[in-house]
C-alpha positions in Angstrom: 76.1 18.0 51.9 77.1 18.7 48.3 74.9 17.1 45.7 76.0 17.0 42.1 73.3 18.2 39.8 71.6 15.4 37.8 72.8 15.5 34.2 70.7 15.5 31.1 71.7 12.2 29.4 71.4 12.2 25.6 71.3 8.8 23.8 72.0 9.6 20.1 71.3 6.8 17.6 72.0 6.8 13.9 69.7 4.9 11.6 70.6 1.4 10.2 72.3 0.6 6.9 70.4 1.9 3.9 69.3 0.2 0.8 72.2 -1.1 -1.3 71.5 1.4 -4.1 72.5 4.2 -1.7 75.7 2.7 -0.4 78.6 5.2 -0.4 76.2 7.8 -1.8 75.6 11.3 -0.5 72.0 10.6 0.3 71.2 13.6 2.5 67.5 14.3 2.2 66.7 11.5 -0.2 64.1 9.5 1.7 65.7 6.1 1.3 64.7 3.0 3.2 66.8 0.4 5.1 68.5 -2.6 3.6 67.7 -6.1 4.9 70.9 -5.8 6.9 69.7 -2.4 8.2 66.5 -4.0 9.5 68.5 -6.6 11.3 70.7 -3.9 12.8 67.5 -2.2 14.0 66.3 -5.4 15.7 69.6 -5.9 17.5 69.6 -2.3 18.6 66.1 -2.9 20.0 67.3 -5.9 22.0 70.2 -3.8 23.4 68.1 -0.8 24.4 64.6 -2.4 24.8 64.8 -2.8 28.6 66.1 0.7 29.3 64.1 3.7 30.5 63.9 6.9 28.5 61.9 9.8 29.7 61.5 11.3 26.2 62.1 9.9 22.7 62.6 12.0 19.6 63.3 11.1 16.0 63.8 12.4 12.5 60.8 12.2 10.1 62.9 10.3 7.4 62.0 6.8 6.4 65.3 5.2 7.4 65.1 6.6 10.9 61.4 5.6 11.2 62.2 2.0 10.2 65.2 1.9 12.6 63.1 3.2 15.4 60.1 0.9 15.0 61.5 -2.3 16.6 62.8 -0.3 19.6 59.6 1.6 20.1 57.7 -1.6 19.9 59.9 -3.1 22.5 59.5 -0.1 24.7 55.8 0.2 24.1 56.4 3.9 23.3 55.9 6.5 20.5 58.6 8.9 19.4 58.0 12.6 19.0 58.9 13.6 15.4 61.1 16.7 15.0 61.2 17.7 11.4 64.4 19.7 11.9 66.3 16.5 12.8 66.4 15.5 9.1 69.8 15.0 7.5 71.7 17.9 5.8 70.9 18.7 2.2 74.0 18.0 0.1 72.9 20.1 -2.9 74.4 19.1 -6.2 76.3 16.3 -4.5 73.1 14.5 -3.7 72.8 11.1 -5.3 76.5 10.9 -6.3 78.8 8.2 -4.9 81.9 9.3 -2.9 84.3 8.3 -5.6 82.4 10.3 -8.2 82.8 13.7 -6.4 86.4 14.3 -7.5 85.5 13.7 -11.1 82.3 15.6 -11.1 83.2 18.6 -8.9 87.0 18.5 -8.5 87.1 18.1 -4.8 87.9 15.3 -2.3 84.7 13.8 -0.8 86.7 12.7 2.3 86.7 16.4 3.3 83.0 16.7 3.0 82.6 18.3 6.5 85.1 21.0 5.5 83.3 21.7 2.2 79.9 21.9 3.9 81.3 24.2 6.6 82.8 26.5 4.0 79.6 26.5 1.9 81.6 25.1 -1.0 78.9 22.7 -2.2 76.5 24.3 -4.7 72.9 24.3 -3.8 73.6 22.6 -0.5 72.0 23.7 2.8 74.0 26.7 4.1 76.1 25.9 7.2 74.5 28.7 9.1 71.0 27.3 8.3 72.0 23.7 9.1 73.6 24.7 12.4 70.7 26.9 13.3 68.0 24.2 12.8 70.0 21.5 14.7 70.7 24.0 17.5 67.0 24.7 17.7 66.2 21.0 17.9 68.9 20.5 20.6 67.6 23.5 22.6 64.1 22.2 22.5 65.1 18.7 23.6 67.4 19.9 26.4 64.7 22.3 27.7 61.9 19.7 27.6 64.1 17.0 29.1 66.4 18.8 31.5 67.9 16.3 34.0 66.3 13.3 32.2 67.3 10.4 30.0 66.6 11.2 26.4 66.7 9.2 23.2 67.2 10.9 19.8 67.1 8.8 16.7 68.6 10.6 13.7 71.4 10.7 11.1 75.2 10.7 11.0 75.5 14.3 9.9 73.0 15.4 12.6 74.9 13.5 15.3 78.2 15.2 14.2 76.5 18.6 14.3 75.0 17.9 17.7 78.5 17.0 18.9 79.9 20.2 17.3 77.3 22.2 19.3 77.7 20.4 22.6 81.5 20.4 22.5 81.7 23.9 21.1 84.0 22.9 18.2 83.8 23.5 14.5 81.7 21.1 12.4 84.7 20.3 10.2 86.6 18.8 13.2 83.9 16.2 13.8 85.5 13.9 11.2 87.4 12.5 14.2 84.1 11.0 15.4 83.0 8.0 13.4 79.3 7.4 13.4 78.4 3.9 12.2 75.0 2.7 11.1 72.8 1.8 14.1 75.4 3.1 16.5 74.8 4.6 19.9 76.6 7.7 21.4 75.8 8.8 25.0 76.4 12.3 26.2 76.0 13.6 29.8 75.3 17.4 29.9 75.5 19.6 33.0 75.9 23.3 33.1 79.4 24.1 31.9 80.3 20.5 31.5 79.8 17.9 28.7 81.0 14.3 28.9 81.1 11.7 26.2 80.2 8.5 28.1 80.0 6.2 25.1 80.7 6.8 21.5 79.8 4.9 18.3 78.9 1.6 20.0 77.2 -0.6 17.5 75.2 -3.4 19.2 74.8 -5.3 16.0 78.6 -5.9 15.9 78.5 -7.6 19.3 75.1 -9.1 19.8 73.8 -12.3 18.1 70.2 -12.4 16.7 69.1 -13.7 20.1 70.5 -10.7 21.8 73.5 -12.5 23.4 77.1 -11.5 23.1 
């Protein structure tokens, strides 16, 4: 009797909304904290995922991810393994500038940020080869340790797009087709030679009340 190999199921979660001072800012590796709304998003995310089983849990070391993870980890009674290489991309000279300031300061359209990063157009930014390499290393580690298991990875919007780029074998610049909202969940099933997006950019805080009900 044919048995389909059990997939590795990746649950990818972006951190909640950041402090208002960093709204529409290329924050990258600035270690900003969550806004009050971001903390509420984290609580609703915990209510949505708090009764699920995860064989392994990983997270970025950055404060906004740590704060997003805390209510969920408390609900699960678990700790997350911190992977330093899951931190967000370094935006170089763009860091700290708002989206609308990029054209004036640097003469390029911020809407095309993935293209500019992929082409290494942003001065002092992390090289695309370096970024791809460290995220690939994190992905390989997670997939090797958790083969055939349910895995939770809490990280950043840019990191999720790079993970999708690697898993789907597409260029990073094409990942602008995948929106990644604050405190959103994307679920990927991975089998040898097959990758399926089972859920993308589901934001529990848009659908659940503070009591966890729809």
